[in-house]
VOTOR-304374 format. One record per residue: z, x, y of N, C-alpha, C, CB in turn. Coordinates in nm, 2 decimals, decimal comma, padded with zeros to 4 digits, m for minus. Each point is the difference from the previous one (the first is absolute). Glycine has a CB too. Example, Ala and Ser with C-alpha at 12.3 -4.5 7.8 and 13.67 -1.06 7.14 Angstrom:
BEGIN
n.up:00,78 n.east:01,32 n.north:m00,57 ca.up:00,00 ca.east:m00,09 ca.north:00,12 c.up:00,00 c.east:00,09 c.north:00,12 cb.up:00,12 cb.east:m00,19 cb.north:m00,12
n.up:m00,19 n.east:00,15 n.north:00,23 ca.up:00,00 ca.east:00,09 ca.north:00,11 c.up:00,08 c.east:m00,08 c.north:00,11 cb.up:m00,22 cb.east:00,12 cb.north:m00,06
***
This chain:
BEGIN
n.up:07,49 n.east:m04,51 n.north:m00,28 ca.up:m00,04 ca.east:00,13 ca.north:m00,04 c.up:00,06 c.east:00,11 c.north:00,09 cb.up:m00,22 cb.east:m00,09 cb.north:m00,08
n.up:00,28 n.east:00,19 n.north:00,02 ca.up:00,06 ca.east:00,11 ca.north:00,08 c.up:m00,09 c.east:00,08 c.north:00,08 cb.up:00,18 cb.east:00,01 cb.north:m00,17
n.up:m00,13 n.east:00,06 n.north:00,27 ca.up:m00,09 ca.east:00,09 ca.north:00,08 c.up:m00,06 c.east:00,11 c.north:m00,08 cb.up:00,14 cb.east:m00,05 cb.north:00,20
n.up:m00,06 n.east:00,10 n.north:m00,29 ca.up:m00,04 ca.east:00,11 ca.north:m00,09 c.up:m00,12 c.east:m00,05 c.north:m00,09 cb.up:00,23 cb.east:00,10 cb.north:00,01
n.up:m00,21 n.east:m00,22 n.north:m00,06 ca.up:m00,11 ca.east:m00,06 ca.north:m00,09 c.up:m00,13 c.east:m00,02 c.north:00,08 cb.up:00,18 cb.east:m00,11 cb.north:m00,14
n.up:m00,16 n.east:00,05 n.north:00,26 ca.up:m00,12 ca.east:m00,02 ca.north:00,08 c.up:m00,07 c.east:00,14 c.north:00,04 cb.up:00,11 cb.east:m00,21 cb.north:00,09
n.up:m00,03 n.east:00,31 n.north:m00,06 ca.up:m00,05 ca.east:00,13 ca.north:00,03 c.up:m00,08 c.east:00,06 c.north:m00,11 cb.up:00,20 cb.east:00,03 cb.north:00,15
n.up:m00,14 n.east:m00,04 n.north:m00,27 ca.up:m00,07 ca.east:00,06 ca.north:m00,12 c.up:m00,13 c.east:m00,08 c.north:m00,02 cb.up:00,22 cb.east:00,07 cb.north:m00,10
n.up:m00,21 n.east:m00,20 n.north:00,11 ca.up:m00,12 ca.east:m00,08 ca.north:m00,03 c.up:m00,12 c.east:00,04 c.north:00,10 cb.up:00,15 cb.east:m00,19 cb.north:m00,08
n.up:m00,11 n.east:00,20 n.north:00,21 ca.up:m00,10 ca.east:00,03 ca.north:00,10 c.up:m00,06 c.east:00,14 c.north:m00,03 cb.up:00,12 cb.east:m00,14 cb.north:00,17
n.up:m00,03 n.east:00,24 n.north:m00,19 ca.up:m00,05 ca.east:00,14 ca.north:m00,02 c.up:m00,08 c.east:00,01 c.north:m00,13 cb.up:00,20 cb.east:00,08 cb.north:00,13
n.up:m00,17 n.east:m00,16 n.north:m00,23 ca.up:m00,07 ca.east:00,02 ca.north:m00,13 c.up:m00,12 c.east:m00,09 c.north:m00,01 cb.up:00,22 cb.east:00,06 cb.north:m00,10
n.up:m00,25 n.east:m00,15 n.north:00,20 ca.up:m00,11 ca.east:m00,08 ca.north:m00,02 c.up:m00,10 c.east:00,00 c.north:00,12 cb.up:00,14 cb.east:m00,15 cb.north:m00,13
n.up:m00,11 n.east:00,23 n.north:00,24 ca.up:m00,09 ca.east:00,01 ca.north:00,11 c.up:m00,10 c.east:00,11 c.north:m00,03 cb.up:00,18 cb.east:m00,08 cb.north:00,16
n.up:m00,31 n.east:00,04 n.north:m00,16 ca.up:m00,10 ca.east:00,09 ca.north:m00,04 c.up:m00,01 c.east:00,13 c.north:00,08 cb.up:m00,13 cb.east:m00,20 cb.north:m00,07
n.up:00,16 n.east:00,20 n.north:00,20 ca.up:00,00 ca.east:00,12 ca.north:00,08 c.up:00,10 c.east:00,10 c.north:m00,06 cb.up:m00,07 cb.east:m00,13 cb.north:00,20
n.up:00,19 n.east:00,08 n.north:m00,25 ca.up:00,10 ca.east:00,09 ca.north:m00,05 c.up:m00,03 c.east:00,04 c.north:m00,15 cb.up:00,17 cb.east:m00,11 cb.north:00,15
n.up:m00,21 n.east:00,01 n.north:m00,23 ca.up:m00,02 ca.east:00,03 ca.north:m00,14 c.up:m00,13 c.east:00,09 c.north:m00,02 cb.up:00,11 cb.east:m00,22 cb.north:m00,06
n.up:m00,20 n.east:00,22 n.north:00,15 ca.up:m00,12 ca.east:00,09 ca.north:m00,01 c.up:00,05 c.east:00,14 c.north:00,00 cb.up:m00,15 cb.east:m00,17 cb.north:00,12
n.up:00,26 n.east:00,20 n.north:m00,04 ca.up:00,05 ca.east:00,13 ca.north:00,01 c.up:00,10 c.east:00,04 c.north:m00,11 cb.up:m00,04 cb.east:m00,02 cb.north:00,24
n.up:00,13 n.east:m00,07 n.north:m00,27 ca.up:00,11 ca.east:00,03 ca.north:m00,09 c.up:00,00 c.east:m00,07 c.north:m00,13 cb.up:00,13 cb.east:00,04 cb.north:00,20
n.up:m00,23 n.east:m00,13 n.north:m00,22 ca.up:m00,01 ca.east:m00,07 ca.north:m00,13 c.up:00,13 c.east:m00,08 c.north:m00,02 cb.up:m00,16 cb.east:00,17 cb.north:m00,10
n.up:00,23 n.east:m00,15 n.north:m00,01 ca.up:00,13 ca.east:m00,07 ca.north:m00,03 c.up:00,12 c.east:00,09 c.north:00,03 cb.up:m00,12 cb.east:m00,14 cb.north:m00,17
n.up:00,10 n.east:00,25 n.north:00,23 ca.up:00,11 ca.east:00,10 ca.north:00,02 c.up:00,09 c.east:m00,04 c.north:00,12 cb.up:m00,15 cb.east:00,18 cb.north:m00,10
n.up:00,22 n.east:m00,29 n.north:00,09 ca.up:00,09 ca.east:m00,04 ca.north:00,11 c.up:00,13 c.east:m00,03 c.north:m00,07 cb.up:m00,18 cb.east:m00,10 cb.north:00,14
n.up:00,29 n.east:00,16 n.north:m00,10 ca.up:00,13 ca.east:m00,01 ca.north:m00,07 c.up:00,11 c.east:m00,02 c.north:00,10 cb.up:m00,09 cb.east:00,14 cb.north:m00,18
n.up:00,19 n.east:m00,22 n.north:00,14 ca.up:00,13 ca.east:00,00 ca.north:00,08 c.up:00,08 c.east:00,13 c.north:m00,02 cb.up:00,00 cb.east:m00,26 cb.north:m00,01
n.up:00,06 n.east:00,30 n.north:00,11 ca.up:00,09 ca.east:00,12 ca.north:00,00 c.up:m00,07 c.east:00,13 c.north:m00,02 cb.up:00,17 cb.east:m00,14 cb.north:m00,09
n.up:m00,22 n.east:00,17 n.north:m00,03 ca.up:m00,07 ca.east:00,13 ca.north:m00,02 c.up:m00,11 c.east:m00,02 c.north:m00,11 cb.up:00,21 cb.east:00,13 cb.north:00,07
n.up:m00,31 n.east:m00,06 n.north:m00,05 ca.up:m00,11 ca.east:m00,01 ca.north:m00,11 c.up:00,05 c.east:00,07 c.north:m00,12 cb.up:m00,18 cb.east:00,00 cb.north:00,18
n.up:00,13 n.east:m00,05 n.north:m00,30 ca.up:00,04 ca.east:00,07 ca.north:m00,12 c.up:m00,05 c.east:00,14 c.north:00,00 cb.up:m00,01 cb.east:m00,22 cb.north:m00,12
n.up:00,08 n.east:00,31 n.north:00,05 ca.up:m00,04 ca.east:00,14 ca.north:m00,02 c.up:m00,14 c.east:00,01 c.north:m00,05 cb.up:00,23 cb.east:00,07 cb.north:m00,04
n.up:m00,31 n.east:00,02 n.north:00,10 ca.up:m00,14 ca.east:00,02 ca.north:m00,04 c.up:m00,10 c.east:m00,10 c.north:00,06 cb.up:00,10 cb.east:00,09 cb.north:m00,21
n.up:m00,06 n.east:m00,17 n.north:00,30 ca.up:m00,09 ca.east:m00,10 ca.north:00,07 c.up:m00,10 c.east:00,08 c.north:00,08 cb.up:00,18 cb.east:m00,18 cb.north:00,01
n.up:m00,31 n.east:00,15 n.north:m00,04 ca.up:m00,11 ca.east:00,06 ca.north:00,08 c.up:00,00 c.east:m00,04 c.north:00,14 cb.up:m00,13 cb.east:00,02 cb.north:m00,21
n.up:00,09 n.east:00,07 n.north:00,30 ca.up:m00,01 ca.east:m00,03 ca.north:00,14 c.up:m00,14 c.east:m00,05 c.north:00,02 cb.up:00,17 cb.east:00,17 cb.north:00,07
n.up:m00,19 n.east:m00,26 n.north:00,03 ca.up:00,10 ca.east:m00,05 ca.north:00,09 c.up:00,07 c.east:m00,12 c.north:m00,06 cb.up:m00,14 cb.east:00,07 cb.north:00,19
n.up:00,26 n.east:m00,09 n.north:m00,13 ca.up:00,08 ca.east:m00,11 ca.north:m00,05 c.up:00,10 c.east:m00,05 c.north:00,11 cb.up:m00,02 cb.east:00,08 cb.north:m00,23
n.up:00,08 n.east:m00,19 n.north:00,21 ca.up:00,10 ca.east:m00,06 ca.north:00,09 c.up:00,13 c.east:m00,02 c.north:m00,07 cb.up:m00,19 cb.east:m00,11 cb.north:00,13
n.up:00,30 n.east:00,14 n.north:m00,06 ca.up:00,13 ca.east:m00,04 ca.north:m00,04 c.up:00,07 c.east:m00,07 c.north:00,12 cb.up:00,02 cb.east:00,19 cb.north:m00,18
n.up:00,08 n.east:m00,27 n.north:00,16 ca.up:00,06 ca.east:m00,07 ca.north:00,11 c.up:00,14 c.east:m00,03 c.north:m00,03 cb.up:m00,21 cb.east:m00,10 cb.north:00,07
n.up:00,30 n.east:00,09 n.north:00,04 ca.up:00,14 ca.east:m00,04 ca.north:m00,02 c.up:00,05 c.east:m00,07 c.north:00,12 cb.up:00,03 cb.east:00,20 cb.north:m00,15
n.up:00,07 n.east:m00,28 n.north:00,13 ca.up:00,06 ca.east:m00,07 ca.north:00,12 c.up:00,10 c.east:00,10 c.north:00,06 cb.up:m00,03 cb.east:m00,23 cb.north:m00,11
n.up:00,02 n.east:00,24 n.north:00,24 ca.up:00,09 ca.east:00,09 ca.north:00,08 c.up:00,12 c.east:m00,08 c.north:00,05 cb.up:m00,20 cb.east:00,14 cb.north:00,07
n.up:00,17 n.east:m00,26 n.north:m00,02 ca.up:00,11 ca.east:m00,09 ca.north:00,05 c.up:m00,05 c.east:m00,14 c.north:m00,01 cb.up:00,09 cb.east:00,18 cb.north:00,15
n.up:00,01 n.east:m00,27 n.north:m00,15 ca.up:m00,04 ca.east:m00,15 ca.north:00,00 c.up:00,11 c.east:m00,07 c.north:00,08 cb.up:m00,12 cb.east:00,02 cb.north:m00,22
n.up:00,07 n.east:m00,13 n.north:00,28 ca.up:00,09 ca.east:m00,09 ca.north:00,08 c.up:m00,03 c.east:m00,14 c.north:m00,03 cb.up:00,01 cb.east:00,17 cb.north:00,19
n.up:00,09 n.east:m00,25 n.north:m00,22 ca.up:m00,02 ca.east:m00,14 ca.north:m00,03 c.up:00,01 c.east:m00,08 c.north:00,14 cb.up:00,10 cb.east:00,02 cb.north:m00,23
n.up:m00,18 n.east:m00,12 n.north:00,24 ca.up:00,00 ca.east:m00,09 ca.north:00,11 c.up:00,10 c.east:m00,12 c.north:m00,03 cb.up:m00,24 cb.east:00,06 cb.north:00,07
n.up:00,37 n.east:m00,03 n.north:m00,04 ca.up:00,10 ca.east:m00,10 ca.north:m00,03 c.up:00,01 c.east:m00,12 c.north:00,09 cb.up:00,13 cb.east:00,19 cb.north:m00,09
n.up:m00,09 n.east:m00,30 n.north:00,04 ca.up:00,03 ca.east:m00,12 ca.north:00,07 c.up:00,15 c.east:m00,02 c.north:00,01 cb.up:m00,23 cb.east:m00,10 cb.north:m00,06
n.up:00,27 n.east:00,01 n.north:00,14 ca.up:00,14 ca.east:m00,03 ca.north:00,01 c.up:00,05 c.east:m00,06 c.north:m00,13 cb.up:m00,02 cb.east:m00,04 cb.north:00,25
n.up:m00,06 n.east:m00,04 n.north:m00,31 ca.up:00,03 ca.east:m00,07 ca.north:m00,13 c.up:m00,11 c.east:00,01 c.north:m00,09 cb.up:00,15 cb.east:m00,16 cb.north:00,12
n.up:m00,12 n.east:00,19 n.north:m00,25 ca.up:m00,11 ca.east:00,01 ca.north:m00,10 c.up:m00,05 c.east:00,13 c.north:m00,02 cb.up:m00,06 cb.east:m00,23 cb.north:00,06
n.up:m00,04 n.east:00,24 n.north:m00,15 ca.up:m00,07 ca.east:00,12 ca.north:m00,04 c.up:m00,08 c.east:00,06 c.north:00,12 cb.up:m00,01 cb.east:m00,08 cb.north:m00,24
n.up:m00,01 n.east:00,21 n.north:00,24 ca.up:m00,08 ca.east:00,06 ca.north:00,10 c.up:m00,14 c.east:m00,06 c.north:00,01 cb.up:00,13 cb.east:00,21 cb.north:m00,03
n.up:m00,19 n.east:m00,21 n.north:00,15 ca.up:m00,14 ca.east:m00,06 ca.north:00,01 c.up:m00,11 c.east:00,10 c.north:m00,04 cb.up:00,09 cb.east:m00,13 cb.north:00,19
n.up:m00,05 n.east:00,25 n.north:m00,21 ca.up:m00,10 ca.east:00,10 ca.north:m00,04 c.up:00,06 c.east:00,14 c.north:00,01 cb.up:m00,19 cb.east:m00,15 cb.north:00,07
n.up:00,10 n.east:00,25 n.north:m00,07 ca.up:00,05 ca.east:00,13 ca.north:00,01 c.up:m00,11 c.east:00,09 c.north:00,06 cb.up:00,15 cb.east:m00,03 cb.north:m00,20
n.up:m00,11 n.east:00,14 n.north:00,25 ca.up:m00,09 ca.east:00,11 ca.north:00,05 c.up:00,04 c.east:00,13 c.north:m00,06 cb.up:m00,03 cb.east:m00,12 cb.north:00,22
n.up:m00,07 n.east:00,19 n.north:m00,28 ca.up:00,03 ca.east:00,13 ca.north:m00,06 c.up:m00,10 c.east:00,10 c.north:00,06 cb.up:00,08 cb.east:m00,11 cb.north:m00,21
n.up:m00,02 n.east:00,23 n.north:00,23 ca.up:m00,08 ca.east:00,12 ca.north:00,03 c.up:m00,03 c.east:00,07 c.north:m00,13 cb.up:00,10 cb.east:00,02 cb.north:00,24
n.up:m00,23 n.east:00,00 n.north:m00,27 ca.up:m00,04 ca.east:00,06 ca.north:m00,12 c.up:m00,08 c.east:00,12 c.north:00,03 cb.up:m00,01 cb.east:m00,22 cb.north:m00,11
n.up:00,05 n.east:00,33 n.north:00,04 ca.up:m00,08 ca.east:00,13 ca.north:00,02 c.up:m00,10 c.east:00,00 c.north:m00,11 cb.up:00,20 cb.east:00,12 cb.north:00,10
n.up:m00,32 n.east:m00,10 n.north:m00,06 ca.up:m00,12 ca.east:00,01 ca.north:m00,10 c.up:m00,05 c.east:00,14 c.north:00,01 cb.up:m00,06 cb.east:m00,25 cb.north:00,03
n.up:00,06 n.east:00,32 n.north:m00,15 ca.up:m00,04 ca.east:00,14 ca.north:m00,01 c.up:m00,14 c.east:00,00 c.north:m00,05 cb.up:00,24 cb.east:00,08 cb.north:m00,04
n.up:m00,33 n.east:m00,02 n.north:00,12 ca.up:m00,14 ca.east:00,01 ca.north:m00,04 c.up:m00,02 c.east:00,15 c.north:m00,04 cb.up:m00,08 cb.east:m00,20 cb.north:00,15
n.up:00,06 n.east:00,23 n.north:m00,27 ca.up:m00,01 ca.east:00,13 ca.north:m00,05 c.up:m00,15 c.east:00,04 c.north:m00,04 cb.up:00,24 cb.east:m00,02 cb.north:m00,09
n.up:m00,28 n.east:00,14 n.north:00,13 ca.up:m00,13 ca.east:00,04 ca.north:m00,04 c.up:00,00 c.east:00,15 c.north:m00,02 cb.up:m00,10 cb.east:m00,19 cb.north:00,13
n.up:m00,01 n.east:00,24 n.north:m00,19 ca.up:m00,01 ca.east:00,15 ca.north:m00,03 c.up:m00,05 c.east:00,07 c.north:00,13 cb.up:m00,05 cb.east:m00,05 cb.north:m00,24
n.up:00,00 n.east:m00,03 n.north:00,34 ca.up:m00,05 ca.east:00,06 ca.north:00,12 c.up:00,06 c.east:m00,09 c.north:00,11 cb.up:m00,21 cb.east:00,10 cb.north:m00,10
n.up:00,21 n.east:m00,04 n.north:00,22 ca.up:00,05 ca.east:m00,08 ca.north:00,12 c.up:m00,09 c.east:m00,12 c.north:00,02 cb.up:00,09 cb.east:00,21 cb.north:00,10
n.up:m00,22 n.east:m00,19 n.north:m00,11 ca.up:m00,09 ca.east:m00,11 ca.north:00,03 c.up:00,01 c.east:m00,11 c.north:m00,11 cb.up:m00,16 cb.east:00,16 cb.north:00,11
n.up:00,19 n.east:m00,13 n.north:m00,23 ca.up:00,02 ca.east:m00,10 ca.north:m00,10 c.up:00,13 c.east:m00,08 c.north:00,02 cb.up:m00,11 cb.east:00,15 cb.north:m00,16
n.up:00,22 n.east:m00,08 n.north:00,20 ca.up:00,12 ca.east:m00,08 ca.north:00,03 c.up:m00,02 c.east:m00,09 c.north:00,13 cb.up:00,14 cb.east:00,19 cb.north:m00,10
n.up:m00,21 n.east:m00,14 n.north:00,20 ca.up:m00,03 ca.east:m00,07 ca.north:00,12 c.up:m00,09 c.east:m00,13 c.north:m00,03 cb.up:00,02 cb.east:00,21 cb.north:00,13
n.up:m00,11 n.east:m00,19 n.north:m00,22 ca.up:m00,09 ca.east:m00,11 ca.north:m00,04 c.up:00,08 c.east:m00,11 c.north:m00,07 cb.up:m00,19 cb.east:00,16 cb.north:m00,02
n.up:00,28 n.east:m00,12 n.north:m00,07 ca.up:00,09 ca.east:m00,10 ca.north:m00,06 c.up:00,08 c.east:m00,07 c.north:00,10 cb.up:00,01 cb.east:00,13 cb.north:m00,21
n.up:00,05 n.east:m00,06 n.north:00,30 ca.up:00,08 ca.east:m00,05 ca.north:00,11 c.up:m00,07 c.east:m00,10 c.north:00,08 cb.up:00,13 cb.east:00,21 cb.north:00,01
n.up:m00,26 n.east:m00,18 n.north:00,03 ca.up:m00,08 ca.east:m00,09 ca.north:00,08 c.up:m00,03 c.east:m00,13 c.north:m00,08 cb.up:m00,10 cb.east:00,20 cb.north:00,12
n.up:00,08 n.east:m00,19 n.north:m00,25 ca.up:m00,03 ca.east:m00,12 ca.north:m00,08 c.up:00,13 c.east:m00,09 c.north:m00,01 cb.up:m00,17 cb.east:00,13 cb.north:m00,13
n.up:00,28 n.east:m00,06 n.north:00,12 ca.up:00,13 ca.east:m00,08 ca.north:m00,01 c.up:00,02 c.east:m00,07 c.north:00,13 cb.up:00,10 cb.east:00,17 cb.north:m00,16
n.up:m00,12 n.east:m00,10 n.north:00,27 ca.up:00,02 ca.east:m00,06 ca.north:00,14 c.up:m00,09 c.east:m00,12 c.north:00,01 cb.up:00,07 cb.east:00,22 cb.north:00,10
n.up:m00,19 n.east:m00,21 n.north:m00,14 ca.up:m00,10 ca.east:m00,11 ca.north:00,01 c.up:00,04 c.east:m00,12 c.north:m00,08 cb.up:m00,18 cb.east:00,17 cb.north:00,04
n.up:00,24 n.east:m00,14 n.north:m00,16 ca.up:00,05 ca.east:m00,11 ca.north:m00,09 c.up:00,12 c.east:m00,07 c.north:00,05 cb.up:m00,10 cb.east:00,13 cb.north:m00,19
n.up:00,19 n.east:m00,06 n.north:00,26 ca.up:00,13 ca.east:m00,06 ca.north:00,03 c.up:00,02 c.east:m00,04 c.north:00,15 cb.up:00,09 cb.east:00,14 cb.north:m00,18
n.up:m00,15 n.east:m00,06 n.north:00,27 ca.up:00,02 ca.east:m00,02 ca.north:00,14 c.up:m00,03 c.east:m00,14 c.north:00,05 cb.up:m00,04 cb.east:00,24 cb.north:00,04
n.up:00,12 n.east:m00,30 n.north:00,03 ca.up:m00,01 ca.east:m00,13 ca.north:00,07 c.up:00,03 c.east:m00,12 c.north:m00,10 cb.up:m00,17 cb.east:00,10 cb.north:00,16
n.up:00,09 n.east:m00,11 n.north:m00,27 ca.up:00,02 ca.east:m00,11 ca.north:m00,09 c.up:00,14 c.east:00,00 c.north:m00,07 cb.up:m00,25 cb.east:00,00 cb.north:m00,04
n.up:00,29 n.east:00,12 n.north:m00,01 ca.up:00,12 ca.east:00,01 ca.north:m00,08 c.up:00,11 c.east:00,07 c.north:00,08 cb.up:m00,13 cb.east:00,01 cb.north:m00,20
n.up:00,10 n.east:00,05 n.north:00,31 ca.up:00,11 ca.east:00,07 ca.north:00,08 c.up:m00,07 c.east:00,09 c.north:00,10 cb.up:00,16 cb.east:m00,01 cb.north:m00,19
n.up:m00,08 n.east:00,11 n.north:00,23 ca.up:m00,06 ca.east:00,09 ca.north:00,10 c.up:00,05 c.east:00,14 c.north:m00,03 cb.up:m00,02 cb.east:m00,18 cb.north:00,17
n.up:m00,06 n.east:00,28 n.north:m00,13 ca.up:00,03 ca.east:00,14 ca.north:m00,02 c.up:00,11 c.east:00,04 c.north:00,11 cb.up:m00,23 cb.east:00,05 cb.north:m00,09
n.up:00,34 n.east:00,01 n.north:00,04 ca.up:00,10 ca.east:00,05 ca.north:00,08 c.up:m00,01 c.east:00,14 c.north:00,04 cb.up:00,15 cb.east:m00,17 cb.north:m00,10
n.up:m00,19 n.east:00,26 n.north:00,00 ca.up:m00,02 ca.east:00,14 ca.north:00,02 c.up:m00,08 c.east:00,06 c.north:m00,11 cb.up:00,22 cb.east:00,01 cb.north:00,12
n.up:m00,28 n.east:00,11 n.north:m00,09 ca.up:m00,08 ca.east:00,07 ca.north:m00,09 c.up:00,03 c.east:00,15 c.north:00,01 cb.up:m00,18 cb.east:m00,18 cb.north:00,02
n.up:00,20 n.east:00,25 n.north:m00,13 ca.up:00,03 ca.east:00,14 ca.north:00,00 c.up:m00,09 c.east:00,07 c.north:m00,11 cb.up:00,24 cb.east:m00,05 cb.north:00,09
n.up:m00,27 n.east:00,17 n.north:m00,07 ca.up:m00,07 ca.east:00,08 ca.north:m00,10 c.up:00,09 c.east:00,11 c.north:m00,06 cb.up:m00,22 cb.east:m00,04 cb.north:00,13
n.up:00,19 n.east:00,07 n.north:m00,25 ca.up:00,08 ca.east:00,10 ca.north:m00,07 c.up:m00,08 c.east:00,08 c.north:m00,10 cb.up:00,20 cb.east:m00,15 cb.north:00,02
n.up:m00,15 n.east:00,26 n.north:m00,07 ca.up:m00,08 ca.east:00,08 ca.north:m00,10 c.up:00,11 c.east:00,06 c.north:m00,10 cb.up:m00,19 cb.east:00,05 cb.north:00,17
n.up:00,15 n.east:m00,06 n.north:m00,30 ca.up:00,09 ca.east:00,06 ca.north:m00,10 c.up:m00,07 c.east:00,13 c.north:m00,05 cb.up:00,09 cb.east:m00,23 cb.north:m00,07
n.up:m00,03 n.east:00,34 n.north:00,11 ca.up:m00,07 ca.east:00,13 ca.north:m00,04 c.up:00,01 c.east:00,02 c.north:m00,15 cb.up:00,06 cb.east:00,09 cb.north:00,23
n.up:00,04 n.east:m00,14 n.north:m00,30 ca.up:00,02 ca.east:00,03 ca.north:m00,14 c.up:m00,11 c.east:m00,07 c.north:m00,08 cb.up:00,24 cb.east:00,02 cb.north:00,03
n.up:m00,28 n.east:m00,14 n.north:00,01 ca.up:m00,11 ca.east:m00,08 ca.north:m00,07 c.up:m00,13 c.east:00,00 c.north:00,07 cb.up:00,18 cb.east:m00,14 cb.north:m00,09
n.up:m00,18 n.east:00,20 n.north:00,22 ca.up:m00,12 ca.east:00,00 ca.north:00,08 c.up:m00,05 c.east:m00,14 c.north:00,03 cb.up:m00,06 cb.east:00,23 cb.north:m00,09
n.up:00,15 n.east:m00,32 n.north:00,11 ca.up:m00,04 ca.east:m00,14 ca.north:00,03 c.up:00,04 c.east:m00,03 c.north:00,14 cb.up:00,02 cb.east:m00,07 cb.north:m00,24
n.up:m00,10 n.east:m00,02 n.north:00,30 ca.up:00,02 ca.east:m00,05 ca.north:00,14 c.up:00,06 c.east:m00,14 c.north:m00,02 cb.up:m00,19 cb.east:00,14 cb.north:00,10
n.up:00,27 n.east:m00,18 n.north:00,00 ca.up:00,06 ca.east:m00,13 ca.north:00,00 c.up:00,00 c.east:m00,05 c.north:00,15 cb.up:00,15 cb.east:00,05 cb.north:m00,20
n.up:m00,19 n.east:m00,18 n.north:00,20 ca.up:00,01 ca.east:m00,07 ca.north:00,13 c.up:00,10 c.east:m00,11 c.north:m00,03 cb.up:m00,24 cb.east:00,05 cb.north:00,08
n.up:00,35 n.east:m00,05 n.north:00,00 ca.up:00,10 ca.east:m00,10 ca.north:m00,01 c.up:m00,02 c.east:m00,11 c.north:00,10 cb.up:00,16 cb.east:00,17 cb.north:m00,09
n.up:m00,17 n.east:m00,29 n.north:00,05 ca.up:m00,01 ca.east:m00,12 ca.north:00,09 c.up:00,12 c.east:m00,08 c.north:m00,02 cb.up:m00,25 cb.east:00,00 cb.north:m00,02
n.up:00,32 n.east:m00,03 n.north:00,14 ca.up:00,11 ca.east:m00,10 ca.north:00,00 c.up:m00,05 c.east:m00,13 c.north:00,05 cb.up:00,17 cb.east:00,19 cb.north:00,03
n.up:m00,16 n.east:m00,29 n.north:m00,11 ca.up:m00,05 ca.east:m00,13 ca.north:00,04 c.up:00,12 c.east:m00,10 c.north:00,01 cb.up:m00,22 cb.east:00,04 cb.north:m00,11
n.up:00,22 n.east:m00,13 n.north:00,21 ca.up:00,09 ca.east:m00,11 ca.north:00,01 c.up:m00,07 c.east:m00,12 c.north:m00,06 cb.up:00,12 cb.east:00,10 cb.north:00,21
n.up:m00,06 n.east:m00,15 n.north:m00,32 ca.up:m00,05 ca.east:m00,12 ca.north:m00,07 c.up:00,10 c.east:m00,11 c.north:00,01 cb.up:m00,14 cb.east:00,15 cb.north:m00,15
n.up:00,09 n.east:m00,27 n.north:00,17 ca.up:00,08 ca.east:m00,12 ca.north:00,00 c.up:m00,03 c.east:m00,09 c.north:m00,11 cb.up:00,02 cb.east:00,02 cb.north:00,25
n.up:00,08 n.east:m00,07 n.north:m00,32 ca.up:m00,02 ca.east:m00,10 ca.north:m00,11 c.up:00,10 c.east:m00,11 c.north:00,01 cb.up:m00,08 cb.east:00,19 cb.north:m00,14
***
């Protein structure tokens, strides 16, 4: 199973996350008109664990997870649920940043996770 498949499965089935975003989790970008709060994610970089001979033993990817909400507290709540779902078991948090889109009046918390598969 790919890292992206595992990530989607965890985010779309963990009750702490789905309580907040329901089924609104999408790779790359949420479809136009998606209600907040929601999650989108994308791979930022990936590295294969190569061996001298044969196929790689696995891979490590840095994934940016965007937690979007109509309020700062909503975006932060989604981010906390995502961290609880992923931290330690599936990877670890590398960085966290806050953002605001004045055109749509939405808040975003960007989480960069290092995931190994």
